[in-house]
Structure formats: C-alpha cells, structure tokens
PyMOL commands that place a pseudoatom at each C-alpha (Angstrom):
pseudoatom trace, name=CA, resn=UNK, resi=1, chain=A, elem=C, hetatm=0, pos=[18.822, 222.391, 49.647]
pseudoatom trace, name=CA, resn=UNK, resi=2, chain=A, elem=C, hetatm=0, pos=[21.817, 224.226, 50.941]
pseudoatom trace, name=CA, resn=UNK, resi=3, chain=A, elem=C, hetatm=0, pos=[25.386, 224.195, 49.734]
pseudoatom trace, name=CA, resn=UNK, resi=4, chain=A, elem=C, hetatm=0, pos=[27.018, 222.656, 46.669]
pseudoatom trace, name=CA, resn=UNK, resi=5, chain=A, elem=C, hetatm=0, pos=[27.126, 218.903, 46.235]
pseudoatom trace, name=CA, resn=UNK, resi=6, chain=A, elem=C, hetatm=0, pos=[30.307, 217.131, 47.230]
pseudoatom trace, name=CA, resn=UNK, resi=7, chain=A, elem=C, hetatm=0, pos=[31.932, 215.492, 44.167]
pseudoatom trace, name=CA, resn=UNK, resi=8, chain=A, elem=C, hetatm=0, pos=[33.367, 212.005, 44.800]
pseudoatom trace, name=CA, resn=UNK, resi=9, chain=A, elem=C, hetatm=0, pos=[35.310, 210.417, 41.942]
pseudoatom trace, name=CA, resn=UNK, resi=10, chain=A, elem=C, hetatm=0, pos=[36.138, 206.803, 41.216]
pseudoatom trace, name=CA, resn=UNK, resi=11, chain=A, elem=C, hetatm=0, pos=[37.717, 205.132, 38.214]
pseudoatom trace, name=CA, resn=UNK, resi=12, chain=A, elem=C, hetatm=0, pos=[37.518, 201.378, 37.726]
pseudoatom trace, name=CA, resn=UNK, resi=13, chain=A, elem=C, hetatm=0, pos=[40.868, 199.600, 37.678]
pseudoatom trace, name=CA, resn=UNK, resi=14, chain=A, elem=C, hetatm=0, pos=[40.673, 198.012, 34.232]
pseudoatom trace, name=CA, resn=UNK, resi=15, chain=A, elem=C, hetatm=0, pos=[41.353, 200.339, 31.293]
pseudoatom trace, name=CA, resn=UNK, resi=16, chain=A, elem=C, hetatm=0, pos=[38.679, 200.365, 28.571]
pseudoatom trace, name=CA, resn=UNK, resi=17, chain=A, elem=C, hetatm=0, pos=[38.567, 202.125, 25.251]
pseudoatom trace, name=CA, resn=UNK, resi=18, chain=A, elem=C, hetatm=0, pos=[34.886, 203.202, 25.117]
pseudoatom trace, name=CA, resn=UNK, resi=19, chain=A, elem=C, hetatm=0, pos=[34.542, 204.764, 28.526]
pseudoatom trace, name=CA, resn=UNK, resi=20, chain=A, elem=C, hetatm=0, pos=[31.949, 207.365, 29.494]
pseudoatom trace, name=CA, resn=UNK, resi=21, chain=A, elem=C, hetatm=0, pos=[32.003, 209.249, 32.774]
pseudoatom trace, name=CA, resn=UNK, resi=22, chain=A, elem=C, hetatm=0, pos=[28.662, 208.810, 34.531]
pseudoatom trace, name=CA, resn=UNK, resi=23, chain=A, elem=C, hetatm=0, pos=[27.489, 210.777, 37.514]
pseudoatom trace, name=CA, resn=UNK, resi=24, chain=A, elem=C, hetatm=0, pos=[24.754, 209.848, 39.970]
pseudoatom trace, name=CA, resn=UNK, resi=25, chain=A, elem=C, hetatm=0, pos=[23.390, 212.875, 41.824]
pseudoatom trace, name=CA, resn=UNK, resi=26, chain=A, elem=C, hetatm=0, pos=[22.147, 212.513, 45.359]
pseudoatom trace, name=CA, resn=UNK, resi=27, chain=A, elem=C, hetatm=0, pos=[19.682, 215.348, 46.001]
pseudoatom trace, name=CA, resn=UNK, resi=28, chain=A, elem=C, hetatm=0, pos=[16.651, 215.519, 48.317]
pseudoatom trace, name=CA, resn=UNK, resi=29, chain=A, elem=C, hetatm=0, pos=[13.679, 216.978, 46.423]
pseudoatom trace, name=CA, resn=UNK, resi=30, chain=A, elem=C, hetatm=0, pos=[10.905, 218.606, 48.476]
pseudoatom trace, name=CA, resn=UNK, resi=31, chain=A, elem=C, hetatm=0, pos=[7.230, 218.226, 47.620]
pseudoatom trace, name=CA, resn=UNK, resi=32, chain=A, elem=C, hetatm=0, pos=[5.667, 221.481, 46.375]
pseudoatom trace, name=CA, resn=UNK, resi=33, chain=A, elem=C, hetatm=0, pos=[8.953, 223.322, 45.815]
pseudoatom trace, name=CA, resn=UNK, resi=34, chain=A, elem=C, hetatm=0, pos=[9.679, 222.903, 42.123]
pseudoatom trace, name=CA, resn=UNK, resi=35, chain=A, elem=C, hetatm=0, pos=[11.892, 225.971, 41.826]
pseudoatom trace, name=CA, resn=UNK, resi=36, chain=A, elem=C, hetatm=0, pos=[14.123, 224.841, 44.715]
pseudoatom trace, name=CA, resn=UNK, resi=37, chain=A, elem=C, hetatm=0, pos=[14.178, 221.299, 43.335]
pseudoatom trace, name=CA, resn=UNK, resi=38, chain=A, elem=C, hetatm=0, pos=[15.219, 222.571, 39.856]
pseudoatom trace, name=CA, resn=UNK, resi=39, chain=A, elem=C, hetatm=0, pos=[17.937, 224.664, 41.420]
pseudoatom trace, name=CA, resn=UNK, resi=40, chain=A, elem=C, hetatm=0, pos=[19.290, 221.651, 43.339]
pseudoatom trace, name=CA, resn=UNK, resi=41, chain=A, elem=C, hetatm=0, pos=[19.208, 219.478, 40.232]
pseudoatom trace, name=CA, resn=UNK, resi=42, chain=A, elem=C, hetatm=0, pos=[20.875, 222.127, 38.141]
pseudoatom trace, name=CA, resn=UNK, resi=43, chain=A, elem=C, hetatm=0, pos=[23.637, 222.517, 40.749]
pseudoatom trace, name=CA, resn=UNK, resi=44, chain=A, elem=C, hetatm=0, pos=[24.170, 218.768, 40.700]
pseudoatom trace, name=CA, resn=UNK, resi=45, chain=A, elem=C, hetatm=0, pos=[24.258, 218.673, 36.860]
pseudoatom trace, name=CA, resn=UNK, resi=46, chain=A, elem=C, hetatm=0, pos=[26.680, 221.580, 36.716]
pseudoatom trace, name=CA, resn=UNK, resi=47, chain=A, elem=C, hetatm=0, pos=[28.977, 219.999, 39.323]
pseudoatom trace, name=CA, resn=UNK, resi=48, chain=A, elem=C, hetatm=0, pos=[28.828, 216.631, 37.609]
pseudoatom trace, name=CA, resn=UNK, resi=49, chain=A, elem=C, hetatm=0, pos=[29.635, 218.138, 34.200]
pseudoatom trace, name=CA, resn=UNK, resi=50, chain=A, elem=C, hetatm=0, pos=[32.538, 220.003, 35.863]
pseudoatom trace, name=CA, resn=UNK, resi=51, chain=A, elem=C, hetatm=0, pos=[33.812, 216.679, 37.087]
pseudoatom trace, name=CA, resn=UNK, resi=52, chain=A, elem=C, hetatm=0, pos=[33.764, 215.382, 33.473]
pseudoatom trace, name=CA, resn=UNK, resi=53, chain=A, elem=C, hetatm=0, pos=[30.447, 213.555, 33.459]
pseudoatom trace, name=CA, resn=UNK, resi=54, chain=A, elem=C, hetatm=0, pos=[28.841, 212.939, 30.070]
pseudoatom trace, name=CA, resn=UNK, resi=55, chain=A, elem=C, hetatm=0, pos=[25.774, 211.276, 31.585]
pseudoatom trace, name=CA, resn=UNK, resi=56, chain=A, elem=C, hetatm=0, pos=[24.003, 212.507, 34.731]
pseudoatom trace, name=CA, resn=UNK, resi=57, chain=A, elem=C, hetatm=0, pos=[21.459, 210.344, 36.599]
pseudoatom trace, name=CA, resn=UNK, resi=58, chain=A, elem=C, hetatm=0, pos=[19.018, 212.236, 38.800]
pseudoatom trace, name=CA, resn=UNK, resi=59, chain=A, elem=C, hetatm=0, pos=[16.448, 210.880, 41.257]
pseudoatom trace, name=CA, resn=UNK, resi=60, chain=A, elem=C, hetatm=0, pos=[13.007, 210.186, 39.847]
pseudoatom trace, name=CA, resn=UNK, resi=61, chain=A, elem=C, hetatm=0, pos=[10.582, 212.943, 40.727]
pseudoatom trace, name=CA, resn=UNK, resi=62, chain=A, elem=C, hetatm=0, pos=[13.464, 215.283, 41.338]
pseudoatom trace, name=CA, resn=UNK, resi=63, chain=A, elem=C, hetatm=0, pos=[11.381, 218.261, 40.114]
pseudoatom trace, name=CA, resn=UNK, resi=64, chain=A, elem=C, hetatm=0, pos=[8.322, 217.528, 42.285]
pseudoatom trace, name=CA, resn=UNK, resi=65, chain=A, elem=C, hetatm=0, pos=[9.491, 215.585, 45.273]
pseudoatom trace, name=CA, resn=UNK, resi=66, chain=A, elem=C, hetatm=0, pos=[8.076, 212.313, 46.683]
pseudoatom trace, name=CA, resn=UNK, resi=67, chain=A, elem=C, hetatm=0, pos=[5.210, 211.215, 48.879]
pseudoatom trace, name=CA, resn=UNK, resi=68, chain=A, elem=C, hetatm=0, pos=[2.215, 213.194, 47.738]
pseudoatom trace, name=CA, resn=UNK, resi=69, chain=A, elem=C, hetatm=0, pos=[-0.856, 213.688, 49.842]
pseudoatom trace, name=CA, resn=UNK, resi=70, chain=A, elem=C, hetatm=0, pos=[-2.936, 212.433, 46.960]
pseudoatom trace, name=CA, resn=UNK, resi=71, chain=A, elem=C, hetatm=0, pos=[-3.452, 212.266, 43.230]
pseudoatom trace, name=CA, resn=UNK, resi=72, chain=A, elem=C, hetatm=0, pos=[-4.528, 215.901, 43.027]
pseudoatom trace, name=CA, resn=UNK, resi=73, chain=A, elem=C, hetatm=0, pos=[-1.257, 217.136, 44.548]
pseudoatom trace, name=CA, resn=UNK, resi=74, chain=A, elem=C, hetatm=0, pos=[0.750, 214.892, 42.212]
pseudoatom trace, name=CA, resn=UNK, resi=75, chain=A, elem=C, hetatm=0, pos=[-1.154, 216.257, 39.211]
pseudoatom trace, name=CA, resn=UNK, resi=76, chain=A, elem=C, hetatm=0, pos=[-0.667, 219.835, 40.312]
pseudoatom trace, name=CA, resn=UNK, resi=77, chain=A, elem=C, hetatm=0, pos=[3.136, 219.304, 40.350]
pseudoatom trace, name=CA, resn=UNK, resi=78, chain=A, elem=C, hetatm=0, pos=[3.268, 217.536, 36.984]
pseudoatom trace, name=CA, resn=UNK, resi=79, chain=A, elem=C, hetatm=0, pos=[4.977, 219.384, 34.098]
pseudoatom trace, name=CA, resn=UNK, resi=80, chain=A, elem=C, hetatm=0, pos=[4.817, 218.829, 30.318]
pseudoatom trace, name=CA, resn=UNK, resi=81, chain=A, elem=C, hetatm=0, pos=[7.977, 217.697, 28.536]
pseudoatom trace, name=CA, resn=UNK, resi=82, chain=A, elem=C, hetatm=0, pos=[8.505, 221.297, 27.344]
pseudoatom trace, name=CA, resn=UNK, resi=83, chain=A, elem=C, hetatm=0, pos=[8.100, 222.633, 30.864]
pseudoatom trace, name=CA, resn=UNK, resi=84, chain=A, elem=C, hetatm=0, pos=[10.718, 224.529, 32.930]
pseudoatom trace, name=CA, resn=UNK, resi=85, chain=A, elem=C, hetatm=0, pos=[12.463, 221.456, 34.332]
pseudoatom trace, name=CA, resn=UNK, resi=86, chain=A, elem=C, hetatm=0, pos=[13.223, 219.582, 31.095]
pseudoatom trace, name=CA, resn=UNK, resi=87, chain=A, elem=C, hetatm=0, pos=[13.977, 222.746, 29.116]
pseudoatom trace, name=CA, resn=UNK, resi=88, chain=A, elem=C, hetatm=0, pos=[16.379, 223.821, 31.851]
pseudoatom trace, name=CA, resn=UNK, resi=89, chain=A, elem=C, hetatm=0, pos=[18.124, 220.452, 31.711]
pseudoatom trace, name=CA, resn=UNK, resi=90, chain=A, elem=C, hetatm=0, pos=[18.306, 220.664, 27.902]
pseudoatom trace, name=CA, resn=UNK, resi=91, chain=A, elem=C, hetatm=0, pos=[19.960, 224.045, 28.211]
pseudoatom trace, name=CA, resn=UNK, resi=92, chain=A, elem=C, hetatm=0, pos=[22.483, 222.675, 30.695]
pseudoatom trace, name=CA, resn=UNK, resi=93, chain=A, elem=C, hetatm=0, pos=[23.126, 219.535, 28.624]
pseudoatom trace, name=CA, resn=UNK, resi=94, chain=A, elem=C, hetatm=0, pos=[23.776, 221.726, 25.563]
pseudoatom trace, name=CA, resn=UNK, resi=95, chain=A, elem=C, hetatm=0, pos=[26.021, 224.113, 27.458]
pseudoatom trace, name=CA, resn=UNK, resi=96, chain=A, elem=C, hetatm=0, pos=[27.994, 221.399, 29.224]
pseudoatom trace, name=CA, resn=UNK, resi=97, chain=A, elem=C, hetatm=0, pos=[27.796, 218.738, 26.486]
pseudoatom trace, name=CA, resn=UNK, resi=98, chain=A, elem=C, hetatm=0, pos=[26.350, 216.449, 29.083]
pseudoatom trace, name=CA, resn=UNK, resi=99, chain=A, elem=C, hetatm=0, pos=[23.357, 214.083, 28.787]
pseudoatom trace, name=CA, resn=UNK, resi=100, chain=A, elem=C, hetatm=0, pos=[20.566, 213.694, 31.285]
pseudoatom trace, name=CA, resn=UNK, resi=101, chain=A, elem=C, hetatm=0, pos=[18.645, 210.628, 32.345]
pseudoatom trace, name=CA, resn=UNK, resi=102, chain=A, elem=C, hetatm=0, pos=[16.138, 209.930, 35.066]
pseudoatom trace, name=CA, resn=UNK, resi=103, chain=A, elem=C, hetatm=0, pos=[17.079, 207.438, 37.780]
pseudoatom trace, name=CA, resn=UNK, resi=104, chain=A, elem=C, hetatm=0, pos=[16.480, 206.408, 41.305]
pseudoatom trace, name=CA, resn=UNK, resi=105, chain=A, elem=C, hetatm=0, pos=[18.653, 207.737, 44.074]
pseudoatom trace, name=CA, resn=UNK, resi=106, chain=A, elem=C, hetatm=0, pos=[18.192, 207.561, 47.821]
pseudoatom trace, name=CA, resn=UNK, resi=107, chain=A, elem=C, hetatm=0, pos=[19.585, 210.279, 50.041]
pseudoatom trace, name=CA, resn=UNK, resi=108, chain=A, elem=C, hetatm=0, pos=[22.424, 208.685, 51.924]
pseudoatom trace, name=CA, resn=UNK, resi=109, chain=A, elem=C, hetatm=0, pos=[23.678, 205.515, 50.293]
pseudoatom trace, name=CA, resn=UNK, resi=110, chain=A, elem=C, hetatm=0, pos=[23.798, 206.547, 46.621]
pseudoatom trace, name=CA, resn=UNK, resi=111, chain=A, elem=C, hetatm=0, pos=[26.135, 204.182, 44.689]
pseudoatom trace, name=CA, resn=UNK, resi=112, chain=A, elem=C, hetatm=0, pos=[27.189, 203.379, 41.183]
pseudoatom trace, name=CA, resn=UNK, resi=113, chain=A, elem=C, hetatm=0, pos=[27.308, 199.628, 40.626]
pseudoatom trace, name=CA, resn=UNK, resi=114, chain=A, elem=C, hetatm=0, pos=[29.194, 198.009, 37.762]
pseudoatom trace, name=CA, resn=UNK, resi=115, chain=A, elem=C, hetatm=0, pos=[27.943, 195.105, 35.641]
pseudoatom trace, name=CA, resn=UNK, resi=116, chain=A, elem=C, hetatm=0, pos=[29.753, 192.610, 37.857]
pseudoatom trace, name=CA, resn=UNK, resi=117, chain=A, elem=C, hetatm=0, pos=[27.716, 193.777, 40.871]
pseudoatom trace, name=CA, resn=UNK, resi=118, chain=A, elem=C, hetatm=0, pos=[30.595, 195.548, 42.605]
pseudoatom trace, name=CA, resn=UNK, resi=119, chain=A, elem=C, hetatm=0, pos=[30.506, 199.265, 43.389]
pseudoatom trace, name=CA, resn=UNK, resi=120, chain=A, elem=C, hetatm=0, pos=[32.290, 201.615, 40.962]
pseudoatom trace, name=CA, resn=UNK, resi=121, chain=A, elem=C, hetatm=0, pos=[31.754, 204.562, 43.311]
pseudoatom trace, name=CA, resn=UNK, resi=122, chain=A, elem=C, hetatm=0, pos=[30.095, 205.171, 46.651]
pseudoatom trace, name=CA, resn=UNK, resi=123, chain=A, elem=C, hetatm=0, pos=[28.182, 204.703, 48.700]
pseudoatom trace, name=CA, resn=UNK, resi=124, chain=A, elem=C, hetatm=0, pos=[27.749, 208.285, 49.899]
pseudoatom trace, name=CA, resn=UNK, resi=125, chain=A, elem=C, hetatm=0, pos=[27.569, 207.948, 53.641]
pseudoatom trace, name=CA, resn=UNK, resi=126, chain=A, elem=C, hetatm=0, pos=[26.628, 211.502, 54.541]
pseudoatom trace, name=CA, resn=UNK, resi=127, chain=A, elem=C, hetatm=0, pos=[23.323, 213.357, 54.417]
pseudoatom trace, name=CA, resn=UNK, resi=128, chain=A, elem=C, hetatm=0, pos=[22.985, 216.175, 51.956]
pseudoatom trace, name=CA, resn=UNK, resi=129, chain=A, elem=C, hetatm=0, pos=[23.771, 216.700, 48.327]
pseudoatom trace, name=CA, resn=UNK, resi=130, chain=A, elem=C, hetatm=0, pos=[26.543, 214.718, 46.631]
pseudoatom trace, name=CA, resn=UNK, resi=131, chain=A, elem=C, hetatm=0, pos=[27.598, 213.649, 43.145]
pseudoatom trace, name=CA, resn=UNK, resi=132, chain=A, elem=C, hetatm=0, pos=[29.352, 210.363, 42.410]
pseudoatom trace, name=CA, resn=UNK, resi=133, chain=A, elem=C, hetatm=0, pos=[31.262, 209.886, 39.176]
pseudoatom trace, name=CA, resn=UNK, resi=134, chain=A, elem=C, hetatm=0, pos=[32.750, 206.786, 37.603]
pseudoatom trace, name=CA, resn=UNK, resi=135, chain=A, elem=C, hetatm=0, pos=[34.151, 205.900, 34.175]
pseudoatom trace, name=CA, resn=UNK, resi=136, chain=A, elem=C, hetatm=0, pos=[31.817, 203.353, 32.537]
pseudoatom trace, name=CA, resn=UNK, resi=137, chain=A, elem=C, hetatm=0, pos=[32.103, 201.349, 29.292]
pseudoatom trace, name=CA, resn=UNK, resi=138, chain=A, elem=C, hetatm=0, pos=[28.589, 201.924, 27.855]
pseudoatom trace, name=CA, resn=UNK, resi=139, chain=A, elem=C, hetatm=0, pos=[29.255, 199.448, 25.049]
pseudoatom trace, name=CA, resn=UNK, resi=140, chain=A, elem=C, hetatm=0, pos=[28.827, 196.715, 27.697]
pseudoatom trace, name=CA, resn=UNK, resi=141, chain=A, elem=C, hetatm=0, pos=[25.297, 197.891, 28.533]
pseudoatom trace, name=CA, resn=UNK, resi=142, chain=A, elem=C, hetatm=0, pos=[23.701, 195.451, 26.138]
pseudoatom trace, name=CA, resn=UNK, resi=143, chain=A, elem=C, hetatm=0, pos=[25.799, 192.483, 27.328]
pseudoatom trace, name=CA, resn=UNK, resi=144, chain=A, elem=C, hetatm=0, pos=[23.485, 190.385, 29.420]
pseudoatom trace, name=CA, resn=UNK, resi=145, chain=A, elem=C, hetatm=0, pos=[25.488, 187.191, 29.213]
pseudoatom trace, name=CA, resn=UNK, resi=146, chain=A, elem=C, hetatm=0, pos=[25.920, 185.333, 32.524]
pseudoatom trace, name=CA, resn=UNK, resi=147, chain=A, elem=C, hetatm=0, pos=[28.413, 182.939, 30.948]
pseudoatom trace, name=CA, resn=UNK, resi=148, chain=A, elem=C, hetatm=0, pos=[29.580, 181.749, 27.550]
pseudoatom trace, name=CA, resn=UNK, resi=149, chain=A, elem=C, hetatm=0, pos=[26.302, 179.875, 26.933]
pseudoatom trace, name=CA, resn=UNK, resi=150, chain=A, elem=C, hetatm=0, pos=[23.723, 181.915, 28.882]
pseudoatom trace, name=CA, resn=UNK, resi=151, chain=A, elem=C, hetatm=0, pos=[22.113, 185.249, 28.048]
pseudoatom trace, name=CA, resn=UNK, resi=152, chain=A, elem=C, hetatm=0, pos=[19.678, 186.716, 30.535]
pseudoatom trace, name=CA, resn=UNK, resi=153, chain=A, elem=C, hetatm=0, pos=[17.191, 187.829, 27.855]
pseudoatom trace, name=CA, resn=UNK, resi=154, chain=A, elem=C, hetatm=0, pos=[17.700, 185.355, 25.023]
pseudoatom trace, name=CA, resn=UNK, resi=155, chain=A, elem=C, hetatm=0, pos=[17.317, 182.284, 27.250]
pseudoatom trace, name=CA, resn=UNK, resi=156, chain=A, elem=C, hetatm=0, pos=[13.812, 183.230, 28.354]
pseudoatom trace, name=CA, resn=UNK, resi=157, chain=A, elem=C, hetatm=0, pos=[11.303, 180.506, 27.773]
pseudoatom trace, name=CA, resn=UNK, resi=158, chain=A, elem=C, hetatm=0, pos=[8.017, 182.259, 28.441]
pseudoatom trace, name=CA, resn=UNK, resi=159, chain=A, elem=C, hetatm=0, pos=[6.103, 179.191, 27.394]
pseudoatom trace, name=CA, resn=UNK, resi=160, chain=A, elem=C, hetatm=0, pos=[7.218, 177.571, 30.691]
pseudoatom trace, name=CA, resn=UNK, resi=161, chain=A, elem=C, hetatm=0, pos=[5.831, 180.273, 33.033]
for i in range(1, 161): cmd.bond("trace and resi %d" % i, "trace and resi %d" % (i + 1))
show_as sticks, trace
zoom trace
C-alpha cells in the first residue's frame, strides 16, 4: 500500500442531536503481508480519527488479506485477540479516542449507506486507499420499523416458514 488514504467527508442534510462520525476505510490487504496490512489499516484509522471519526470500519480480513490458497495458509495468518493487529488498534483507539469495528469494504466503490437506503458518503470511484466519513445518528441503529405498524424483527412469524 502506498501513499496516505484520501479523506472524503459528507454530512447528512438533516440535523440530529446524537450524531457520531463514522469512517469506512477502503484498503487493499495483501495475503501473507500482515505487517504491511497493519500499517495500511493504522494509516486509515489515524486519518479517519484526524477527520473526526469516532467509529472506524475496516474490511474483514484486513490483517491477513483475502483468497487463501487453502486452510493451512489461512490458519498460518490467523492471530489471537491479543495479537499485534488488535493490540495495535486498541492503542490507536485509546490514543485517538476512536472505536474500531470490523466490516466489509471493496476496493473501489466503498460507500456509507444510511438507514433509508441512500448514500451518506461515497462511493469512492478511484483505486487505492481512501477513507469516507459521515455523521450518523447511532440511536437509530435499533430502529427496524418499516412503517408505523411494521417492525422488521418483531413481525417475524417463524412458525410460518
């Protein structure tokens, strides 16, 4: 990974009181290069925190990369929770007062989508590292209502399927 991520900011139009800045990092991890992958993730976290993010979402498998040749290669790149990747992120989160969370991100096309299905930021249309940020009302995360009488989870009738 070369260069620093580009930071792209977006703020939704409607003002909210309980807003948290969320960043989605677009990085391209490489299989078998955990030190380089950690450095790329740390650069994205640092840049996101510098842009005011309180929550940073990284691609899954960001420390090991994707598409293993087999189970043995995947096991060889696995780390314990107290390994260098997570402890490095803990250090950064403590230093920057920023949280970390795993997530899925595809190089080229990374987007932040709001609860109404419309983009809050992105997509990133260039190859290479980038960080998207948007202000999000996390208190709405548990609201799964599709209307005044329908709730996505409470309306489930598992006896019918």
